[in-house]
TORVOLUM-882476 format. One line per field, with one value per residue (C-alpha): residue in one letter; chain; x, z, y. Coordinates in Angstrom, 3 decimals, decimal comma. Each point is the difference from the previous one (the first is absolute). Last residue first. Layout:
N
code = [a; ...]
unit = [A; ...]
c1 = [X; ...]
c3 = [Z; ...]
c2 = [Y; ...]
//
This chain:
552
code = [r; q; a; k; q; w; n; p; h; i; f; p; v; d; n; a; k; p; l; p; a; k; g; l; i; h; d; s; a; k; e; g; t; m; i; s; p; a; n; l; n; g; n; t; i; r; p; f; i; s; s; d; a; c; f; l; n; d; f; g; i; v; k; t; d; p; s; v; v; a; m; p; d; a; a; d; g; m; k; c; t; g; c; p; h; y; a; s; e; a; h; e; r; i; f; a; d; l; a; e; d; s; v; k; d; d; g; p; q; i; e; h; g; r; y; p; d; f; s; a; q; s; l; i; e; r; t; l; r; l; a; k; r; f; e; p; m; d; d; k; h; s; l; y; n; f; k; i; e; p; a; t; a; p; h; t; d; k; i; h; v; h; g; r; s; k; s; r; m; p; g; v; h; l; q; f; g; h; g; e; a; p; a; k; g; d; y; r; i; a; v; p; l; f; h; y; q; i; d; p; y; s; i; n; k; d; s; r; i; f; g; l; s; e; f; q; n; s; a; g; l; g; k; k; f; f; l; w; k; f; g; i; w; a; k; a; f; v; n; l; h; k; y; l; t; i; p; q; k; c; a; i; q; f; y; v; e; l; h; d; q; l; n; r; g; v; g; q; r; d; a; r; v; k; v; g; a; q; k; l; v; e; k; p; g; i; g; s; r; q; l; i; a; p; s; g; i; a; g; a; s; l; i; v; a; k; k; a; f; v; e; v; i; k; g; g; k; q; y; r; v; g; i; c; k; k; g; k; f; l; l; q; d; v; m; v; a; t; r; l; e; v; n; g; r; a; i; a; p; r; l; y; a; n; a; a; s; w; r; r; g; k; y; v; t; m; d; a; p; g; m; g; e; q; r; h; g; n; y; d; d; t; a; h; y; g; a; e; v; s; a; n; v; f; a; d; h; l; p; n; d; r; p; g; r; t; i; h; l; p; g; d; t; g; r; w; p; a; e; g; g; h; s; t; e; m; r; r; f; y; p; l; v; d; a; y; s; w; g; t; a; g; t; e; q; w; h; d; y; d; g; v; n; g; r; v; y; i; m; g; n; i; s; s; s; g; g; i; v; k; g; r; p; c; v; l; a; r; g; d; l; s; d; e; a; e; a; k; y; g; w; d; y; q; k; m; n; m; p; y; s; l; a; a; p; m; q; i; f; p; g; m; d; t; g; g; f; e; l; v; l; v; k; h; d; p; v; e; g; l; r; y; a; i; t; s; g; a; s; g; s; g; i; i; i; y; d; h; a; a; n; m]
unit = [A; A; A; A; A; A; A; A; A; A; A; A; A; A; A; A; A; A; A; A; A; A; A; A; A; A; A; A; A; A; A; A; A; A; A; A; A; A; A; A; A; A; A; A; A; A; A; A; A; A; A; A; A; A; A; A; A; A; A; A; A; A; A; A; A; A; A; A; A; A; A; A; A; A; A; A; A; A; A; A; A; A; A; A; A; A; A; A; A; A; A; A; A; A; A; A; A; A; A; A; A; A; A; A; A; A; A; A; A; A; A; A; A; A; A; A; A; A; A; A; A; A; A; A; A; A; A; A; A; A; A; A; A; A; A; A; A; A; A; A; A; A; A; A; A; A; A; A; A; A; A; A; A; A; A; A; A; A; A; A; A; A; A; A; A; A; A; A; A; A; A; A; A; A; A; A; A; A; A; A; A; A; A; A; A; A; A; A; A; A; A; A; A; A; A; A; A; A; A; A; A; A; A; A; A; A; A; A; A; A; A; A; A; A; A; A; A; A; A; A; A; A; A; A; A; A; A; A; A; A; A; A; A; A; A; A; A; A; A; A; A; A; A; A; A; A; A; A; A; A; A; A; A; A; A; A; A; A; A; A; A; A; A; A; A; A; A; A; A; A; A; A; A; A; A; A; A; A; A; A; A; A; A; A; A; A; A; A; A; A; A; A; A; A; A; A; A; A; A; A; A; A; A; A; A; A; A; A; A; A; A; A; A; A; A; A; A; A; A; A; A; A; A; A; A; A; A; A; A; A; A; A; A; A; A; A; A; A; A; A; A; A; A; A; A; A; A; A; A; A; A; A; A; A; A; A; A; A; A; A; A; A; A; A; A; A; A; A; A; A; A; A; A; A; A; A; A; A; A; A; A; A; A; A; A; A; A; A; A; A; A; A; A; A; A; A; A; A; A; A; A; A; A; A; A; A; A; A; A; A; A; A; A; A; A; A; A; A; A; A; A; A; A; A; A; A; A; A; A; A; A; A; A; A; A; A; A; A; A; A; A; A; A; A; A; A; A; A; A; A; A; A; A; A; A; A; A; A; A; A; A; A; A; A; A; A; A; A; A; A; A; A; A; A; A; A; A; A; A; A; A; A; A; A; A; A; A; A; A; A; A; A; A; A; A; A; A; A; A; A; A; A; A; A; A; A; A; A; A; A; A; A; A; A; A; A; A; A; A; A; A; A; A; A; A; A; A; A; A; A; A; A; A; A; A; A; A; A; A; A; A; A; A; A; A; A; A; A; A; A; A; A]
c1 = [4,829; 3,111; 2,094; 2,888; -0,757; -3,823; 0,109; -2,697; -2,112; -1,537; -3,594; -1,739; 0,262; -2,999; 0,653; -1,866; 0,882; -2,660; -1,990; 1,615; -0,641; -2,400; 1,167; -2,818; 2,469; 2,092; -3,050; -1,128; 3,494; -0,463; -3,210; 1,276; 3,131; -1,969; -2,045; 3,254; 1,434; -3,282; 0,067; 3,691; 0,033; 2,831; 2,941; 0,496; 1,872; 2,519; -0,260; -3,756; -1,072; -1,408; -2,262; -2,414; 0,109; 1,442; -0,592; 0,177; -1,070; 3,459; 2,808; 3,731; -0,475; -3,413; -1,808; -0,708; 0,982; 2,870; 1,349; -0,728; 2,340; 3,176; 2,838; 2,002; -0,490; 0,012; -3,765; 0,245; -2,001; -2,941; 0,650; -2,111; 0,599; -0,118; -2,714; -1,099; -1,728; -1,525; 1,374; 2,076; 0,716; 2,869; -0,334; 2,885; 2,695; -0,986; -0,049; 3,432; 1,356; -1,490; 1,695; 3,329; 0,018; -0,721; -3,366; -2,458; -0,667; -3,117; -1,567; -0,095; -3,027; -2,400; 1,775; -1,221; -2,652; -0,451; -3,633; 0,270; 3,768; -0,468; -0,052; 3,000; 2,376; 1,412; -1,980; 1,917; 3,381; -0,979; -0,829; 3,390; 1,619; -2,155; 0,857; 3,729; -0,188; -1,596; 2,643; 2,799; -1,530; -0,520; 3,265; 1,892; -2,492; -1,718; -2,591; -2,696; 1,208; -3,602; -0,177; -3,310; 0,225; -3,121; -3,180; -1,136; -3,463; 1,327; 1,832; 3,228; 2,455; 1,713; -0,679; 2,423; -0,791; 3,042; 1,724; 1,796; 1,236; 0,933; -2,813; -1,857; -2,917; 1,402; -2,581; -2,560; -3,444; -0,851; -2,174; -2,536; -0,925; -2,958; 0,116; 3,319; -0,875; 1,097; -2,831; -0,201; -1,662; 2,249; 1,587; 1,015; -1,449; 0,917; -2,740; -0,196; 1,928; 2,697; 1,745; 3,381; 2,437; 3,777; 2,003; -1,146; 1,628; 3,435; 2,151; 3,109; -1,162; -1,435; -3,172; -2,145; -3,693; -3,362; -3,347; -3,452; -3,195; -3,418; 0,914; -3,321; -1,124; -3,118; -3,721; -0,142; 0,622; -3,245; -2,092; -0,981; -3,639; -1,392; 3,026; 2,379; -2,155; -0,591; 3,592; 1,092; -2,578; 1,138; 3,571; -0,971; -1,655; 2,897; 2,592; 2,578; -1,785; 1,699; 3,424; -0,746; 1,844; -1,471; 0,635; 2,702; 3,573; 0,631; 2,481; 2,402; 0,622; 2,596; -1,158; 2,816; 0,439; 1,443; -0,845; 0,202; 2,373; 0,405; 2,862; -0,314; -3,024; 0,728; 3,267; 2,160; -2,037; 0,962; -2,689; -2,244; 1,714; -1,861; -1,295; 0,973; 0,334; 3,762; 0,080; -1,992; 2,139; 3,195; -1,343; -0,987; -3,339; -2,524; -1,049; -3,826; 0,342; 2,534; -2,282; -2,822; 2,222; 1,260; -3,590; -1,300; 2,360; 0,236; -3,521; -2,112; -0,341; 1,234; -1,502; -0,758; -0,279; -1,918; -1,814; -0,096; -0,432; -1,462; 1,077; -1,750; 1,284; -2,785; 0,039; -2,462; 1,969; 3,648; 1,498; 1,856; 0,415; 0,087; 1,922; 3,335; 2,310; 3,533; -0,620; -3,815; -0,375; -2,332; 0,424; 0,086; -2,126; -2,512; -2,433; -3,483; -2,437; -1,446; -0,769; -0,574; -1,266; 0,373; -2,035; -3,438; 0,596; -0,930; 3,213; 2,110; -1,995; 0,506; 3,645; 1,220; -1,059; -1,593; 2,393; 3,026; -1,063; -2,073; -0,431; -3,479; -1,153; -1,134; 3,511; 3,083; 3,440; 1,705; 1,950; 1,655; 0,126; 3,393; 3,691; 3,007; 1,628; -2,543; -0,371; -1,899; -2,883; -0,118; 1,438; -2,816; -0,315; 3,637; 1,258; 3,709; 2,904; 1,882; -0,920; -2,767; -1,421; -0,015; -1,664; -2,697; -0,722; -0,091; -2,091; -2,517; -0,613; -0,054; -3,027; -2,225; -2,209; 2,110; -3,220; 1,460; 1,028; -1,261; 1,315; -2,542; 1,495; -1,949; 1,454; -1,660; 1,855; 3,608; 2,655; 2,811; -2,174; -1,232; 0,929; -2,104; -3,236; -2,070; 2,147; -1,584; 3,021; 1,048; 0,709; 1,969; 2,262; 0,508; 0,807; 2,710; 1,594; 1,954; 1,241; 0,927; 2,330; -1,486; 0,724; 3,181; 0,252; 3,784; 1,648; -0,490; -3,755; -0,595; 2,065; -2,228; -2,818; 1,024; 1,540; -3,504; -1,288; -2,586; -3,746; -1,004; -3,627; -0,514; -2,836; 1,506; 0,003; -2,450; -1,990; 2,764; 1,922; -1,962; -3,117; -2,014; 1,500; 3,378; 1,711; 3,659; 1,042; 3,826; 0,525; 3,312; 2,476; 1,915; 3,499; 1,348; -1,178; 3,379; 0,081; -3,183; -2,495; -1,519; -3,124; -3,473; -2,768; -3,632; -1,603; -2,365; -3,681; -1,690; 3,096; -0,707; 2,845; 0,111; -3,723; -0,234; 2,377; -1,843; -3,195; 0,023; -0,737; -3,080; -0,117; 2,453; -1,267; -3,566; 0,177; -0,551; 3,490; -1,056; 2,318; 3,731; 1,750; -0,488; 0,008; -1,160; -1,108; -0,441; -1,912; 0,779; -2,648; -1,162; 3,348; -0,260; 0,593; 3,739; -0,051; -2,206; 1,815; 3,325; -1,170; -1,230; 3,393; 2,081; -1,660; -1,060; -2,101; 2,807; 0,945; -1,363; -1,045; -0,495; -1,782; -2,101; -1,734; 3,303; -0,577; 3,334]
c3 = [-8,124; 1,084; -2,947; -2,015; -0,838; 0,083; -2,739; -2,226; 2,841; -1,058; -1,102; -1,496; -3,681; -1,212; -2,441; 1,955; -0,374; -1,382; 2,593; 0,934; -2,027; 1,890; 1,807; 2,592; 2,900; -2,099; -0,706; 3,654; 1,141; -1,874; 1,838; 3,304; -0,149; -0,985; 3,166; 2,040; -1,882; 0,988; 3,657; 0,619; 1,075; -1,353; -2,234; -0,500; 2,265; -1,781; -1,422; 0,541; 0,395; 3,502; -1,103; -1,485; -2,470; 0,649; -2,520; 0,406; -2,768; -0,461; 2,396; -0,237; 0,077; 1,405; -3,265; -0,417; -3,662; 1,000; 2,127; 3,790; 2,781; -1,084; 2,510; -1,910; -3,378; -2,724; -0,125; -0,949; 2,420; 2,293; 3,671; 2,449; 3,090; -1,947; 1,675; 3,213; -0,441; 3,366; 0,164; 2,888; 2,578; 0,851; 3,438; 2,296; -2,489; -2,258; 2,840; 1,191; -3,627; -0,106; 3,160; -0,873; -3,587; 1,738; -0,477; 2,527; 1,820; -2,045; 1,009; -1,875; 0,646; 1,200; -2,165; 0,836; -1,889; -3,824; -1,191; -1,677; -0,866; -1,687; -3,481; 0,883; 0,072; 3,291; -0,351; -3,230; 1,618; 3,087; -2,291; -1,768; 3,401; 1,065; -3,284; 0,513; 3,382; -1,450; -2,757; 2,542; 2,252; -2,676; -1,890; 2,468; -0,444; 3,299; 0,050; 0,489; 0,351; -1,048; 2,168; -0,022; 1,736; -0,886; 1,872; 1,109; -1,177; -2,988; 2,355; -1,360; 1,993; 0,116; -3,523; -1,364; -1,589; -0,800; -0,125; -2,593; 0,388; -3,208; 0,684; -3,200; 0,667; 2,600; 2,590; 0,578; 1,428; -0,044; 2,796; 0,909; 3,281; 2,188; 3,490; 2,123; 1,709; -3,009; -1,554; 0,420; -2,985; -0,122; -3,274; 1,887; 0,041; -0,992; -2,294; -3,558; -1,315; -2,593; -1,145; -1,273; -1,796; -0,395; -2,594; -3,117; -3,249; -1,575; 3,079; -1,232; 1,848; 3,488; 1,908; -2,994; 0,657; 0,201; 1,170; 1,379; 0,616; 1,026; 2,856; 1,732; -0,524; -1,446; 0,258; 3,776; -0,597; -1,704; -2,109; -0,063; 0,613; 2,872; 1,658; -1,137; 1,248; 3,311; 0,449; -0,442; 2,456; 2,538; -0,465; 0,548; 3,366; 1,090; -0,428; -2,922; -2,443; 1,231; -0,486; -3,711; -0,533; -0,386; 3,450; -1,378; 1,457; -0,874; 2,170; -2,346; 0,057; -2,117; 0,433; -0,596; -2,627; -0,679; -3,329; 0,042; -1,200; 0,497; -2,294; 1,802; 0,706; -2,863; -1,645; 1,217; -1,852; 1,398; -1,368; 1,663; 3,387; 2,840; 2,478; 3,644; 0,279; 0,299; -3,116; -1,950; 0,808; -0,605; -3,202; -1,471; -1,528; -1,449; 2,462; -0,087; 3,441; -1,857; -3,051; 2,422; 2,017; -3,190; -1,244; 3,346; 0,819; -3,510; -0,827; -0,099; -3,698; -0,756; -3,203; -0,365; -3,510; -2,692; 1,557; 3,509; 3,194; 3,420; 3,261; 3,391; 3,519; 2,592; 3,135; -1,471; -3,104; -0,734; -3,422; -2,383; -3,580; -3,383; -2,772; -0,290; -2,270; 0,852; 1,254; 0,791; 2,157; 2,675; 1,224; 3,692; 3,129; -1,406; 2,879; -1,660; 1,881; -3,499; -3,111; -3,183; -3,193; -3,442; -2,791; 0,756; -1,822; 3,306; 1,533; -2,545; 0,506; 3,871; -0,379; -2,381; 0,920; 3,383; 1,168; -1,520; 2,128; -1,093; 3,314; -0,185; -0,737; -3,639; -0,691; 2,085; -0,935; 0,293; -2,298; 1,419; -1,322; -0,573; 0,812; -2,303; -1,783; -1,242; -3,454; -2,922; 2,086; 3,480; 1,471; -1,603; -0,084; 0,908; 1,727; -0,204; 2,347; 0,595; 3,598; -1,130; -1,922; 3,120; 1,834; -2,576; 0,435; 3,818; -0,046; -2,409; 2,358; 3,045; -1,444; 0,853; -3,122; -1,263; -1,206; 0,038; -3,063; -1,656; -1,278; -0,928; -0,389; -2,369; -3,076; -2,623; -0,206; 0,598; 0,398; -2,092; -2,719; 1,601; 3,460; 3,006; 1,047; 0,613; -0,935; -0,797; 0,332; -0,323; -3,739; 0,131; 2,720; -2,047; -3,195; 2,260; 0,937; -3,099; -0,867; 3,622; -0,088; 1,152; -3,039; 1,443; 3,736; 0,123; 1,589; -3,104; -0,240; 3,650; -0,382; -2,975; 2,170; 2,842; -2,356; -1,712; 3,398; 2,272; -0,545; 3,060; 1,387; 3,752; 1,434; 3,567; 0,418; 1,788; -2,862; -2,563; 2,674; -0,750; -2,008; 2,244; 3,492; 1,759; -1,586; 1,093; 2,645; 0,770; 3,507; 0,773; 2,652; 1,595; 1,199; -0,533; -3,551; -1,468; 2,547; -1,553; 1,872; -2,072; -1,969; 1,545; -2,051; 1,149; -2,685; -0,528; -0,664; 3,202; 2,066; -0,752; -0,411; -3,808; 0,080; 1,947; -1,551; -3,290; 1,229; -2,411; -2,912; 1,458; -1,335; 2,528; 3,294; -1,364; 0,133; -3,279; -0,184; 0,950; 1,266; -0,051; -0,734; -3,803; -2,609; -3,469; -2,192; -3,827; -2,315; -3,637; -2,604; -0,180; -0,681; 1,658; 3,333; -0,664; -0,171; 3,065; 2,184; -1,076; 1,207; 3,350; 0,536; -0,847; 2,356; 2,550; -0,095; 0,926; -1,217; -3,547; -0,976; -3,798; -2,078; 2,893; 0,893; -0,231; 0,599; 0,625]
c2 = [20,301; -1,979; 1,039; -1,264; -3,582; 0,493; 2,700; -1,222; -1,206; -3,234; 0,106; -2,842; -1,274; -1,873; -2,873; -2,586; -3,675; -2,242; -2,041; -3,198; -3,196; -2,285; -3,139; 0,360; 0,260; 2,574; 2,002; -0,206; 1,111; 3,383; 0,880; -1,245; 1,974; 3,114; -0,581; -0,092; 2,989; 2,003; -1,110; 0,730; 3,704; 2,189; -0,675; -3,695; -2,594; -2,019; -3,578; 0,140; -3,736; 0,395; 2,765; -2,611; -2,757; -3,582; -2,818; -3,775; -2,379; -1,329; 0,664; 0,963; 3,754; 1,058; 1,203; 3,676; 0,090; 2,073; -2,867; -0,128; -0,844; 1,989; -0,066; -2,602; 1,987; -2,631; 0,127; 3,678; 2,202; 0,462; 0,204; -1,940; 2,230; 3,223; 2,073; 1,587; 3,441; 0,911; 3,561; -1,118; 2,517; 2,350; 1,612; -0,840; -0,985; 2,946; 2,435; -1,085; 0,341; 3,518; 1,017; -1,450; 1,629; 3,236; 1,926; -1,309; 3,342; 0,804; -3,379; -3,290; 0,400; 2,387; 2,614; 3,516; 1,779; 0,102; 1,081; 3,426; -0,484; -3,366; 1,536; 2,042; -3,184; -1,259; -3,344; -0,807; 0,546; -1,898; -2,970; 0,064; -0,110; -3,021; -1,801; 0,699; -1,806; -3,028; -0,283; 0,387; -2,561; -2,651; 0,195; -2,150; -2,751; -1,249; 2,616; -2,611; -3,581; -1,255; -3,095; -1,976; -3,513; -1,748; 0,061; -3,577; -0,781; -2,110; -2,290; -1,554; 2,173; 3,465; 1,040; 2,612; 3,446; 2,029; 3,290; 2,271; 3,584; 1,830; 2,505; 1,049; 2,421; 2,266; 1,326; 2,749; 0,214; 3,728; 1,361; 2,552; 1,611; 1,171; -1,493; -0,204; -3,029; -2,136; -2,118; -3,746; -1,779; -3,049; 1,315; 3,099; 3,529; 3,524; 1,137; 1,180; -3,051; 0,131; -3,378; 0,717; -2,369; 0,147; -1,939; 1,651; -0,943; 0,284; 0,817; 1,695; 3,146; -0,406; -0,881; -0,529; 0,995; -1,730; 1,464; -0,672; 1,976; -1,505; -2,220; 0,719; -3,711; 1,554; -1,109; 0,738; 3,604; 0,537; -2,504; -3,673; 1,266; -2,011; -1,580; 2,820; 2,846; -1,803; -0,781; 3,539; 1,117; -2,554; 0,957; 3,608; -0,972; -2,175; 2,644; -0,316; 2,302; 3,188; -1,625; -0,133; 3,252; 3,483; 1,436; 2,439; 0,153; -3,751; -1,803; -2,035; -3,833; -1,847; -3,581; -2,445; -2,747; -3,443; -1,731; -3,816; -2,633; -3,802; -1,451; -3,405; -2,126; -2,457; 1,134; -2,992; -2,575; -3,461; -2,041; -2,631; 0,334; -1,582; 2,537; -0,069; 3,822; -0,032; -2,435; 2,398; 3,051; -1,737; -1,351; 3,358; -0,405; -2,384; -2,752; 0,686; 2,006; 2,155; 0,544; 0,895; 2,454; 1,501; 0,869; 1,103; 2,868; 1,731; -0,841; -3,109; -0,264; -3,474; -1,497; -3,661; -1,158; -2,113; -2,924; 1,283; -1,986; 0,678; -1,608; 0,706; -0,375; 0,553; 2,191; 2,424; 0,459; -0,965; -0,022; -2,316; 1,168; -1,476; -1,755; 1,732; -1,923; -0,525; -3,485; -0,253; 2,973; 1,616; 3,481; 0,780; 1,093; 2,365; 1,253; 0,195; 2,096; 1,020; -2,000; 1,987; -1,794; 1,481; -1,689; 1,847; 3,350; 1,814; -1,396; 1,870; 3,204; -0,338; -0,631; 2,672; 3,733; -0,585; -2,669; 1,913; 2,869; 3,021; 1,493; 1,679; 3,516; -0,637; -1,365; -0,002; -1,402; 3,306; 2,378; 2,979; 3,498; 1,561; 0,304; -0,690; -3,002; -2,494; 1,471; -1,601; -1,479; -1,480; 3,268; 1,773; 3,830; 0,441; 3,077; 0,628; 0,501; 3,294; 0,750; 2,303; -2,973; -2,121; 2,896; 0,054; -3,686; 0,087; 3,300; -1,365; -3,003; 2,325; 1,963; -3,004; -0,689; -2,851; -1,711; -3,466; -1,841; -3,317; -3,298; -2,695; -3,533; -2,107; 1,563; 2,117; 3,354; -0,793; 2,844; 1,158; 1,362; 2,100; 1,340; -1,065; 1,525; -3,103; -2,896; -3,417; -2,155; -3,663; 0,010; 3,264; -1,166; -3,259; 2,051; 1,710; -3,149; -0,836; 3,516; 0,428; -3,143; -3,262; -2,297; -1,243; 0,066; -0,537; 3,059; 2,343; -0,809; 0,853; 3,239; 0,851; -0,550; 2,400; 2,517; 0,570; 0,975; -1,569; -0,441; 1,971; -0,357; 1,096; -2,222; 0,251; -3,679; -2,360; -1,620; 0,093; -1,899; -3,061; 0,383; -2,226; 0,303; -0,572; 2,993; 0,555; 2,396; -0,178; 1,528; 1,482; -1,336; 2,820; -0,692; 3,536; -0,028; -1,103; -2,886; -1,238; -2,291; -2,778; 0,784; -0,312; -1,731; 0,676; -1,960; 2,979; -0,081; -1,252; 0,772; 3,759; 2,658; -0,228; 0,133; 3,326; 2,481; -0,075; 1,394; 2,814; -2,391; -1,606; -3,552; -1,518; 1,485; -0,174; -3,794; -1,957; -1,465; -3,484; -2,678; -0,750; -3,168; 0,124; -2,904; 0,845; -2,813; 0,358; -2,282; 1,018; -0,698; 3,616; 1,549; 3,361; -1,858; -0,026; 3,798; 0,655; -2,636; 1,546; 3,435; -1,253; -1,764; 2,992; 2,625; -2,481; -3,222; -2,395; -3,512; -0,432; -3,442; -0,552; -2,701; -1,262; -3,336; -1,796; -3,770; -1,596]
//
């Protein structure tokens, strides 16, 4: 075996690009990154306000579609995943949320030793350059620039002020000391451009000269010598190519791709592998299971004043926005428009927030379609920690065949009551005096949708994925039969094989998953290099002092 590379990384997304950057900091390392997608240089990706386009374009999206769900009236939701340099960080909404202390402490408690909040906070700091965040909680010299929008539409202040009137709290930095509350949103935008993992990590890594990127590569399976992973087999241009690694292969193909590649390599539930015609190398029941996501609805309100972004949705306004962005990287095109966010607890005896809000000063869908009513604003709202679990299972041995993706949305008995409660708490916020100058009728759910039955029907008909799949290669103790990856990010039972991306999350985190995925790449890189982890942080984040007795 002639190994031309020290490390091979499968996937150039949030974690993969990060790992390539860190492994490539050692000048002697030769790192190969394999990616099926192509260039990310188009304006649809680089212009933040154009975010609804790339996730709906075959050029940039794998085009996965989940299985139909009985709980959603038979609807089959799309599952966009980035098929482009930078992976899903190049097609996402650019919303930056670290997660909550409770998320990572739960990881630690359930077997992911060394991944508590105190353990991961130093890696969040290492990766960030925060513009406007709360010191000393935020990083100031990392590759990933985090900025905030201007928030110059009065509806942003109305949203935060109304939540305070409802008894909640304003927070200056939900990624700092206090997540609970409403306030300005962080976004992965820098100097008017999407600051994806490709821009932040991969391009600087390649510029050093010891990191190579190969595109148009369809990874088939991993190559082994006994229990040792020695390389990768992929298809390109109708040819089968094998590449070998001296030190390690790192799987960073995401929550859909990583379990599928493991299964095609013979690692997974034996019944799934046999059904797909794959020879079983290791019966690992957790591979592809534990699939989680955030489900949300758009709470849309007509606006009595013509101040929303609706006035910018005509073709002439869009052309002007595009012109200003193309030549100056300024104006509305330089923001994702999600400039205010919030987190609340849905009830007493819940220790940290379990509902997230994205506020948007226009009533519009992710696919860019606006409602016929005209001016409006909306809250994206949904529970954070559904107990429902799904799976990703390959159907055959062909890498181009999309796997079966089944989320089992709303299948747990607690899901619908939690969702219903989120809608009622949202109405309470929207009814406050700060919204009086702006609040018209409810576009959806609709002022007449008040009963449990009516709200449940609305949720079943209109709930959408927030596009946060994770958990399909769960990290945990090696003795856990459902764990796939040990806390050092090694695939259990194999040598020289690591997995690091959102697939290893034991449980989904609060908020959007790009930041935790990049952090996972940062921390995994130290494990892969055999370095001691960064020293634990001593910072004590906010936990509501009366959480056992009060909802707010």
